[in-house]
N, CA, C and O atoms as a printed pandas DataFrame, in Angstrom:
     atom_number atom_name residue_name chain_id  residue_number  x_coord  y_coord  z_coord
0              1         N          MET        A               1  -99.363    5.862   58.082
1              2        CA          MET        A               1  -98.368    4.874   58.441
2              3         C          MET        A               1  -98.663    3.527   57.771
3              4         O          MET        A               1  -97.756    2.869   57.261
4              5         N          LYS        A               2  -99.935    3.127   57.778
5              6        CA          LYS        A               2 -100.326    1.860   57.165
6              7         C          LYS        A               2 -100.021    1.856   55.673
7              8         O          LYS        A               2  -99.571    0.847   55.130
8              9         N          ALA        A               3 -100.262    2.971   55.017
9             10        CA          ALA        A               3 -100.012    3.074   53.582
10            11         C          ALA        A               3  -98.517    2.969   53.285
11            12         O          ALA        A               3  -98.129    2.395   52.267
12            13         N          LYS        A               4  -97.679    3.516   54.161
13            14        CA          LYS        A               4  -96.230    3.432   53.974
14            15         C          LYS        A               4  -95.758    1.986   54.074
15            16         O          LYS        A               4  -94.928    1.539   53.283
16            17         N          ILE        A               5  -96.288    1.266   55.044
17            18        CA          ILE        A               5  -95.906   -0.138   55.229
18            19         C          ILE        A               5  -96.350   -0.957   54.025
19            20         O          ILE        A               5  -95.585   -1.776   53.516
20            21         N          GLN        A               6  -97.569   -0.744   53.571
21            22        CA          GLN        A               6  -98.074   -1.479   52.411
22            23         C          GLN        A               6  -97.254   -1.163   51.158
23            24         O          GLN        A               6  -96.966   -2.058   50.363
24            25         N          ALA        A               7  -96.883    0.089   50.985
25            26        CA          ALA        A               7  -96.072    0.468   49.825
26            27         C          ALA        A               7  -94.697   -0.194   49.895
27            28         O          ALA        A               7  -94.163   -0.629   48.875
28            29         N          PHE        A               8  -94.127   -0.269   51.090
29            30        CA          PHE        A               8  -92.821   -0.921   51.259
30            31         C          PHE        A               8  -92.922   -2.410   50.941
31            32         O          PHE        A               8  -92.058   -2.958   50.256
32            33         N          LEU        A               9  -93.964   -3.063   51.431
33            34        CA          LEU        A               9  -94.115   -4.500   51.212
34            35         C          LEU        A               9  -94.386   -4.816   49.748
35            36         O          LEU        A               9  -93.976   -5.873   49.268
36            37         N          ARG        A              10  -95.057   -3.940   49.033
37            38        CA          ARG        A              10  -95.337   -4.166   47.610
38            39         C          ARG        A              10  -94.071   -4.138   46.768
39            40         O          ARG        A              10  -94.001   -4.769   45.714
40            41         N          ARG        A              11  -93.069   -3.400   47.240
41            42        CA          ARG        A              11  -91.815   -3.310   46.486
42            43         C          ARG        A              11  -90.986   -4.584   46.605
43            44         O          ARG        A              11  -90.089   -4.811   45.793
44            45         N          LEU        A              12  -91.270   -5.413   47.597
45            46        CA          LEU        A              12  -90.499   -6.647   47.768
46            47         C          LEU        A              12  -90.937   -7.683   46.738
47            48         O          LEU        A              12  -92.090   -7.702   46.307
48            49         N          SER        A              13  -90.007   -8.536   46.354
49            50        CA          SER        A              13  -90.280   -9.495   45.289
50            51         C          SER        A              13  -91.042  -10.719   45.802
51            52         O          SER        A              13  -91.145  -10.953   47.006
52            53         N          PHE        A              14  -91.564  -11.478   44.865
53            54        CA          PHE        A              14  -92.252  -12.733   45.174
54            55         C          PHE        A              14  -91.299  -13.693   45.880
55            56         O          PHE        A              14  -91.676  -14.367   46.839
56            57         N          ARG        A              15  -90.071  -13.745   45.397
57            58        CA          ARG        A              15  -89.068  -14.633   46.001
58            59         C          ARG        A              15  -88.813  -14.273   47.454
59            60         O          ARG        A              15  -88.694  -15.161   48.297
60            61         N          THR        A              16  -88.729  -12.996   47.757
61            62        CA          THR        A              16  -88.540  -12.559   49.137
62            63         C          THR        A              16  -89.719  -12.999   49.998
63            64         O          THR        A              16  -89.531  -13.437   51.133
64            65         N          GLY        A              17  -90.921  -12.885   49.466
65            66        CA          GLY        A              17  -92.102  -13.317   50.196
66            67         C          GLY        A              17  -92.086  -14.797   50.498
67            68         O          GLY        A              17  -92.468  -15.216   51.590
68            69         N          VAL        A              18  -91.645  -15.594   49.537
69            70        CA          VAL        A              18  -91.569  -17.047   49.743
70            71         C          VAL        A              18  -90.515  -17.366   50.792
71            72         O          VAL        A              18  -90.732  -18.239   51.632
72            73         N          ILE        A              19  -89.373  -16.673   50.761
73            74        CA          ILE        A              19  -88.329  -16.902   51.759
74            75         C          ILE        A              19  -88.835  -16.562   53.154
75            76         O          ILE        A              19  -88.602  -17.317   54.097
76            77         N          VAL        A              20  -89.522  -15.438   53.293
77            78        CA          VAL        A              20  -90.080  -15.051   54.584
78            79         C          VAL        A              20  -91.123  -16.071   55.035
79            80         O          VAL        A              20  -91.198  -16.403   56.218
80            81         N          LEU        A              21  -91.912  -16.559   54.110
81            82        CA          LEU        A              21  -92.930  -17.559   54.426
82            83         C          LEU        A              21  -92.296  -18.868   54.889
83            84         O          LEU        A              21  -92.798  -19.506   55.815
84            85         N          VAL        A              22  -91.208  -19.266   54.257
85            86        CA          VAL        A              22  -90.523  -20.510   54.634
86            87         C          VAL        A              22  -89.855  -20.377   56.010
87            88         O          VAL        A              22  -89.689  -21.373   56.714
88            89         N          LEU        A              23  -89.477  -19.166   56.391
89            90        CA          LEU        A              23  -88.843  -18.960   57.696
90            91         C          LEU        A              23  -89.776  -19.284   58.862
91            92         O          LEU        A              23  -89.310  -19.498   59.981
92            93         N          CYS        A              24  -91.070  -19.321   58.618
93            94        CA          CYS        A              24  -91.998  -19.632   59.703
94            95         C          CYS        A              24  -91.899  -21.102   60.110
95            96         O          CYS        A              24  -92.197  -21.434   61.258
96            97         N          VAL        A              25  -91.492  -21.984   59.211
97            98        CA          VAL        A              25  -91.432  -23.419   59.514
98            99         C          VAL        A              25  -90.436  -23.723   60.635
99           100         O          VAL        A              25  -90.807  -24.396   61.596
100          101         N          PRO        A              26  -89.163  -23.247   60.552
101          102        CA          PRO        A              26  -88.255  -23.544   61.668
102          103         C          PRO        A              26  -88.712  -22.926   62.989
103          104         O          PRO        A              26  -88.486  -23.494   64.058
104          105         N          CYS        A              27  -89.349  -21.769   62.907
105          106        CA          CYS        A              27  -89.828  -21.140   64.150
106          107         C          CYS        A              27  -90.936  -21.966   64.790
107          108         O          CYS        A              27  -90.971  -22.103   66.013
108          109         N          TYR        A              28  -91.838  -22.517   63.987
109          110        CA          TYR        A              28  -92.864  -23.405   64.521
110          111         C          TYR        A              28  -92.228  -24.644   65.140
111          112         O          TYR        A              28  -92.625  -25.070   66.224
112          113         N          ILE        A              29  -91.245  -25.221   64.457
113          114        CA          ILE        A              29  -90.588  -26.419   64.969
114          115         C          ILE        A              29  -89.895  -26.128   66.299
115          116         O          ILE        A              29  -90.027  -26.896   67.251
116          117         N          ILE        A              30  -89.160  -25.023   66.364
117          118        CA          ILE        A              30  -88.468  -24.667   67.603
118          119         C          ILE        A              30  -89.453  -24.372   68.717
119          120         O          ILE        A              30  -89.218  -24.748   69.865
120          121         N          SER        A              31  -90.560  -23.702   68.395
121          122        CA          SER        A              31  -91.508  -23.326   69.439
122          123         C          SER        A              31  -92.107  -24.542   70.133
123          124         O          SER        A              31  -92.415  -24.485   71.323
124          125         N          PHE        A              32  -92.274  -25.643   69.402
125          126        CA          PHE        A              32  -92.834  -26.835   70.033
126          127         C          PHE        A              32  -91.771  -27.834   70.458
127          128         O          PHE        A              32  -91.986  -28.576   71.417
128          129         N          ALA        A              33  -90.641  -27.878   69.783
129          130        CA          ALA        A              33  -89.582  -28.825   70.136
130          131         C          ALA        A              33  -88.921  -28.475   71.459
131          132         O          ALA        A              33  -88.428  -29.364   72.154
132          133         N          GLN        A              34  -88.900  -27.211   71.815
133          134        CA          GLN        A              34  -88.260  -26.825   73.071
134          135         C          GLN        A              34  -88.993  -27.377   74.291
135          136         O          GLN        A              34  -88.442  -27.392   75.391
136          137         N          MET        A              35  -90.232  -27.830   74.100
137          138        CA          MET        A              35  -90.976  -28.434   75.210
138          139         C          MET        A              35  -90.313  -29.722   75.703
139          140         O          MET        A              35  -90.519  -30.120   76.850
140          141         N          ALA        A              36  -89.529  -30.371   74.857
141          142        CA          ALA        A              36  -88.868  -31.620   75.233
142          143         C          ALA        A              36  -87.568  -31.380   76.008
143          144         O          ALA        A              36  -87.012  -32.320   76.576
144          145         N          PHE        A              37  -87.083  -30.153   76.040
145          146        CA          PHE        A              37  -85.819  -29.864   76.718
146          147         C          PHE        A              37  -86.024  -29.810   78.226
147          148         O          PHE        A              37  -87.081  -29.389   78.697
148          149         N          PRO        A              38  -85.013  -30.237   78.986
149          150        CA          PRO        A              38  -85.126  -30.194   80.453
150          151         C          PRO        A              38  -84.803  -28.805   81.006
151          152         O          PRO        A              38  -83.751  -28.605   81.614
152          153         N          ILE        A              39  -85.700  -27.857   80.796
153          154        CA          ILE        A              39  -85.524  -26.495   81.302
154          155         C          ILE        A              39  -86.762  -26.121   82.109
155          156         O          ILE        A              39  -87.767  -26.831   82.093
156          157         N          SER        A              40  -86.674  -25.003   82.809
157          158        CA          SER        A              40  -87.778  -24.598   83.675
158          159         C          SER        A              40  -89.038  -24.282   82.869
159          160         O          SER        A              40  -88.974  -23.959   81.683
160          161         N          VAL        A              41  -90.153  -24.382   83.528
161          162        CA          VAL        A              41  -91.441  -24.132   82.892
162          163         C          VAL        A              41  -91.543  -22.675   82.441
163          164         O          VAL        A              41  -92.100  -22.382   81.383
164          165         N          GLU        A              42  -91.005  -21.773   83.244
165          166        CA          GLU        A              42  -91.065  -20.356   82.886
166          167         C          GLU        A              42  -90.286  -20.083   81.604
167          168         O          GLU        A              42  -90.754  -19.353   80.731
168          169         N          LEU        A              43  -89.090  -20.674   81.495
169          170        CA          LEU        A              43  -88.285  -20.481   80.293
170          171         C          LEU        A              43  -88.950  -21.116   79.080
171          172         O          LEU        A              43  -88.888  -20.571   77.978
172          173         N          LYS        A              44  -89.586  -22.266   79.279
173          174        CA          LYS        A              44  -90.320  -22.903   78.186
174          175         C          LYS        A              44  -91.433  -21.996   77.685
175          176         O          LYS        A              44  -91.643  -21.868   76.479
176          177         N          GLY        A              45  -92.139  -21.372   78.606
177          178        CA          GLY        A              45  -93.215  -20.455   78.230
178          179         C          GLY        A              45  -92.705  -19.256   77.456
179          180         O          GLY        A              45  -93.315  -18.838   76.472
180          181         N          VAL        A              46  -91.580  -18.701   77.905
181          182        CA          VAL        A              46  -90.999  -17.546   77.217
182          183         C          VAL        A              46  -90.523  -17.940   75.821
183          184         O          VAL        A              46  -90.781  -17.232   74.848
184          185         N          LEU        A              47  -89.825  -19.076   75.728
185          186        CA          LEU        A              47  -89.343  -19.538   74.426
186          187         C          LEU        A              47  -90.502  -19.821   73.472
187          188         O          LEU        A              47  -90.437  -19.477   72.292
188          189         N          TRP        A              48  -91.557  -20.446   73.983
189          190        CA          TRP        A              48  -92.709  -20.724   73.133
190          191         C          TRP        A              48  -93.326  -19.419   72.639
191          192         O          TRP        A              48  -93.640  -19.279   71.457
192          193         N          PHE        A              49  -93.497  -18.471   73.547
193          194        CA          PHE        A              49  -94.083  -17.183   73.192
194          195         C          PHE        A              49  -93.257  -16.482   72.112
195          196         O          PHE        A              49  -93.815  -15.969   71.142
196          197         N          VAL        A              50  -91.946  -16.458   72.273
197          198        CA          VAL        A              50  -91.071  -15.765   71.324
198          199         C          VAL        A              50  -91.087  -16.452   69.961
199          200         O          VAL        A              50  -91.307  -15.799   68.941
200          201         N          PHE        A              51  -90.854  -17.771   69.935
201          202        CA          PHE        A              51  -90.746  -18.454   68.650
202          203         C          PHE        A              51  -92.094  -18.624   67.952
203          204         O          PHE        A              51  -92.156  -18.582   66.723
204          205         N          PHE        A              52  -93.163  -18.813   68.705
205          206        CA          PHE        A              52  -94.476  -18.897   68.078
206          207         C          PHE        A              52  -94.864  -17.531   67.508
207          208         O          PHE        A              52  -95.458  -17.445   66.433
208          209         N          GLY        A              53  -94.525  -16.474   68.234
209          210        CA          GLY        A              53  -94.782  -15.125   67.734
210          211         C          GLY        A              53  -93.987  -14.827   66.474
211          212         O          GLY        A              53  -94.508  -14.229   65.532
212          213         N          LEU        A              54  -92.718  -15.246   66.455
213          214        CA          LEU        A              54  -91.909  -15.077   65.242
214          215         C          LEU        A              54  -92.496  -15.854   64.074
215          216         O          LEU        A              54  -92.547  -15.356   62.949
216          217         N          ALA        A              55  -92.940  -17.078   64.347
217          218        CA          ALA        A              55  -93.520  -17.898   63.279
218          219         C          ALA        A              55  -94.747  -17.222   62.690
219          220         O          ALA        A              55  -94.897  -17.160   61.469
220          221         N          LYS        A              56  -95.620  -16.720   63.540
221          222        CA          LYS        A              56  -96.820  -16.039   63.041
222          223         C          LYS        A              56  -96.449  -14.764   62.285
223          224         O          LYS        A              56  -97.057  -14.451   61.261
224          225         N          SER        A              57  -95.459  -14.031   62.780
225          226        CA          SER        A              57  -95.034  -12.810   62.092
226          227         C          SER        A              57  -94.483  -13.125   60.708
227          228         O          SER        A              57  -94.816  -12.449   59.735
228          229         N          PHE        A              58  -93.629  -14.165   60.618
229          230        CA          PHE        A              58  -93.106  -14.574   59.317
230          231         C          PHE        A              58  -94.225  -15.044   58.400
231          232         O          PHE        A              58  -94.230  -14.736   57.209
232          233         N          GLN        A              59  -95.171  -15.786   58.955
233          234        CA          GLN        A              59  -96.270  -16.311   58.149
234          235         C          GLN        A              59  -97.101  -15.177   57.549
235          236         O          GLN        A              59  -97.320  -15.131   56.338
236          237         N          TYR        A              60  -97.555  -14.277   58.392
237          238        CA          TYR        A              60  -98.400  -13.192   57.898
238          239         C          TYR        A              60  -97.612  -12.199   57.053
239          240         O          TYR        A              60  -98.143  -11.648   56.088
240          241         N          GLY        A              61  -96.347  -11.966   57.408
241          242        CA          GLY        A              61  -95.509  -11.082   56.600
242          243         C          GLY        A              61  -95.288  -11.648   55.210
243          244         O          GLY        A              61  -95.390  -10.925   54.219
244          245         N          GLY        A              62  -94.985  -12.944   55.131
245          246        CA          GLY        A              62  -94.779  -13.588   53.838
246          247         C          GLY        A              62  -96.022  -13.574   52.986
247          248         O          GLY        A              62  -95.961  -13.314   51.785
248          249         N          LEU        A              63  -97.159  -13.855   53.611
249          250        CA          LEU        A              63  -98.416  -13.827   52.859
250          251         C          LEU        A              63  -98.755  -12.425   52.375
251          252         O          LEU        A              63  -99.307  -12.252   51.289
252          253         N          THR        A              64  -98.422  -11.427   53.182
253          254        CA          THR        A              64  -98.669  -10.049   52.774
254          255         C          THR        A              64  -97.782   -9.661   51.603
255          256         O          THR        A              64  -98.216   -8.960   50.689
256          257         N          ILE        A              65  -96.538  -10.117   51.635
257          258        CA          ILE        A              65  -95.603   -9.773   50.564
258          259         C          ILE        A              65  -96.011  -10.434   49.249
259          260         O          ILE        A              65  -96.015   -9.779   48.207
260          261         N          ILE        A              66  -96.353  -11.717   49.284
261          262        CA          ILE        A              66  -96.667  -12.382   48.014
262          263         C          ILE        A              66  -98.056  -12.035   47.511
263          264         O          ILE        A              66  -98.290  -12.060   46.303
264          265         N          GLY        A              67  -98.974  -11.716   48.391
265          266        CA          GLY        A              67 -100.299  -11.281   47.975
266          267         C          GLY        A              67 -101.176  -12.406   47.448
267          268         O          GLY        A              67 -100.789  -13.574   47.476
268          269         N          VAL        A              68 -102.339  -12.049   46.976
269          270        CA          VAL        A              68 -103.324  -13.021   46.490
270          271         C          VAL        A              68 -102.806  -13.734   45.239
271          272         O          VAL        A              68 -102.929  -14.953   45.116
272          273         N          ASP        A              69 -102.236  -12.977   44.327
273          274        CA          ASP        A              69 -101.724  -13.587   43.096
274          275         C          ASP        A              69 -100.572  -14.551   43.401
275          276         O          ASP        A              69 -100.442  -15.594   42.760
276          277         N          GLY        A              70  -99.761  -14.205   44.360
277          278        CA          GLY        A              70  -98.663  -15.079   44.744
278          279         C          GLY        A              70  -99.142  -16.376   45.361
279          280         O          GLY        A              70  -98.558  -17.432   45.117
280          281         N          VAL        A              71 -100.204  -16.312   46.164
281          282        CA          VAL        A              71 -100.766  -17.528   46.755
282          283         C          VAL        A              71 -101.293  -18.436   45.647
283          284         O          VAL        A              71 -101.092  -19.650   45.689
284          285         N          LYS        A              72 -101.963  -17.853   44.661
285          286        CA          LYS        A              72 -102.454  -18.644   43.529
286          287         C          LYS        A              72 -101.291  -19.272   42.776
287          288         O          LYS        A              72 -101.366  -20.422   42.341
288          289         N          ARG        A              73 -100.223  -18.510   42.628
289          290        CA          ARG        A              73  -99.033  -19.012   41.950
290          291         C          ARG        A              73  -98.415  -20.183   42.708
291          292         O          ARG        A              73  -98.025  -21.184   42.107
292          293         N          LEU        A              74  -98.328  -20.052   44.032
293          294        CA          LEU        A              74  -97.778  -21.130   44.850
294          295         C          LEU        A              74  -98.650  -22.380   44.787
295          296         O          LEU        A              74  -98.140  -23.496   44.684
296          297         N          LYS        A              75  -99.958  -22.189   44.847
297          298        CA          LYS        A              75 -100.875  -23.348   44.766
298          299         C          LYS        A              75 -100.730  -24.047   43.424
299          300         O          LYS        A              75 -100.718  -25.277   43.367
300          301         N          ALA        A              76 -100.622  -23.289   42.353
301          302        CA          ALA        A              76 -100.458  -23.886   41.034
302          303         C          ALA        A              76  -99.146  -24.645   40.949
303          304         O          ALA        A              76  -99.093  -25.714   40.341
304          305         N          TYR        A              77  -98.093  -24.118   41.542
305          306        CA          TYR        A              77  -96.788  -24.783   41.528
306          307         C          TYR        A              77  -96.831  -26.088   42.316
307          308         O          TYR        A              77  -96.297  -27.103   41.869
308          309         N          VAL        A              78  -97.464  -26.062   43.480
309          310        CA          VAL        A              78  -97.550  -27.272   44.311
310          311         C          VAL        A              78  -98.425  -28.327   43.642
311          312         O          VAL        A              78  -98.086  -29.510   43.657
312          313         N          CYS        A              79  -99.532  -27.917   43.063
313          314        CA          CYS        A              79 -100.415  -28.869   42.385
314          315         C          CYS        A              79  -99.750  -29.471   41.164
315          316         O          CYS        A              79  -99.964  -30.645   40.862
316          317         N          LYS        A              80  -98.948  -28.688   40.454
317          318        CA          LYS        A              80  -98.249  -29.187   39.280
318          319         C          LYS        A              80  -97.191  -30.212   39.673
319          320         O          LYS        A              80  -96.944  -31.164   38.932
320          321         N          LYS        A              81  -96.565  -30.022   40.835
321          322        CA          LYS        A              81  -95.541  -30.955   41.315
322          323         C          LYS        A              81  -96.151  -32.325   41.637
323          324         O          LYS        A              81  -95.491  -33.352   41.474
324          325         N          ARG        A              82  -97.383  -32.341   42.085
325          326        CA          ARG        A              82  -98.042  -33.604   42.452
326          327         C          ARG        A              82  -98.487  -34.269   41.203
327          328         O          ARG        A              82  -99.069  -35.352   41.253
Protein backbone atom coordinates (compact mmCIF):
# COMPACT_ATOMS: atom_id res chain seq x y z
CA MET A 1 0.00 0.00 0.00
CA LYS A 2 2.81 2.41 0.89
CA ALA A 3 4.53 1.77 -2.43
CA LYS A 4 1.29 2.52 -4.31
CA ILE A 5 0.90 5.85 -2.53
CA GLN A 6 4.52 6.80 -3.19
CA ALA A 7 4.19 5.85 -6.86
CA PHE A 8 1.04 7.98 -7.16
CA LEU A 9 2.69 10.98 -5.51
CA ARG A 10 5.76 10.71 -7.76
CA ARG A 11 3.56 11.09 -10.82
CA LEU A 12 2.34 14.50 -9.64
CA SER A 13 4.16 17.55 -10.94
CA PHE A 14 6.32 20.03 -9.06
CA ARG A 15 3.68 22.69 -9.66
CA THR A 16 1.01 20.53 -8.04
CA GLY A 17 3.27 20.05 -5.03
CA VAL A 18 3.77 23.80 -4.67
CA ILE A 19 0.01 24.40 -4.91
CA VAL A 20 -0.66 21.80 -2.22
CA LEU A 21 2.09 23.34 -0.09
CA VAL A 22 0.60 26.83 -0.46
CA LEU A 23 -2.83 25.51 0.60
CA CYS A 24 -1.47 24.97 4.11
CA VAL A 25 -1.14 28.75 4.68
CA PRO A 26 -4.89 29.58 4.65
CA CYS A 27 -5.59 26.54 6.82
CA TYR A 28 -3.06 27.73 9.41
CA ILE A 29 -4.58 31.22 9.32
CA ILE A 30 -8.13 29.89 9.75
CA SER A 31 -7.11 27.50 12.51
CA PHE A 32 -5.83 30.36 14.66
CA ALA A 33 -8.07 33.20 13.49
CA GLN A 34 -11.22 31.37 14.52
CA MET A 35 -10.13 31.83 18.15
CA ALA A 36 -11.23 35.48 17.86
CA PHE A 37 -14.80 34.56 16.87
CA PRO A 38 -17.54 34.65 19.52
CA ILE A 39 -18.39 30.93 19.41
CA SER A 40 -18.40 28.19 22.01
CA VAL A 41 -15.16 26.74 23.29
CA GLU A 42 -16.10 23.28 22.05
CA LEU A 43 -16.67 24.53 18.51
CA LYS A 44 -13.40 26.45 18.63
CA GLY A 45 -11.60 23.26 19.60
CA VAL A 46 -13.21 21.29 16.79
CA LEU A 47 -12.46 23.99 14.22
CA TRP A 48 -8.86 24.25 15.38
CA PHE A 49 -8.44 20.48 15.23
CA VAL A 50 -9.90 20.25 11.71
CA PHE A 51 -8.06 23.21 10.15
CA PHE A 52 -4.74 22.57 11.88
CA GLY A 53 -4.95 18.95 10.76
CA LEU A 54 -5.68 20.05 7.19
CA ALA A 55 -2.75 22.46 7.30
CA LYS A 56 -0.37 19.74 8.44
CA SER A 57 -1.74 17.33 5.82
CA PHE A 58 -1.25 19.89 3.05
CA GLN A 59 2.21 20.72 4.35
CA TYR A 60 3.48 17.16 4.49
CA GLY A 61 1.65 16.18 1.29
CA GLY A 62 3.19 19.09 -0.61
CA LEU A 63 6.65 18.33 0.70
CA THR A 64 6.25 14.69 -0.25
CA ILE A 65 5.15 15.60 -3.76
CA ILE A 66 7.97 18.05 -4.48
CA GLY A 67 10.63 15.92 -2.80
CA VAL A 68 14.18 16.83 -1.82
CA ASP A 69 15.09 18.23 -5.23
CA GLY A 70 11.97 20.38 -5.22
CA VAL A 71 12.81 21.83 -1.81
CA LYS A 72 16.27 22.76 -3.11
CA ARG A 73 14.63 24.31 -6.15
CA LEU A 74 12.27 26.36 -3.98
CA LYS A 75 15.11 27.54 -1.74
CA ALA A 76 17.14 28.60 -4.76
CA TYR A 77 14.14 30.50 -6.16
CA VAL A 78 13.48 32.31 -2.87
CA CYS A 79 17.15 33.18 -2.37
CA LYS A 80 17.40 34.49 -5.93
CA LYS A 81 14.37 36.74 -5.34
CA ARG A 82 16.08 38.37 -2.35
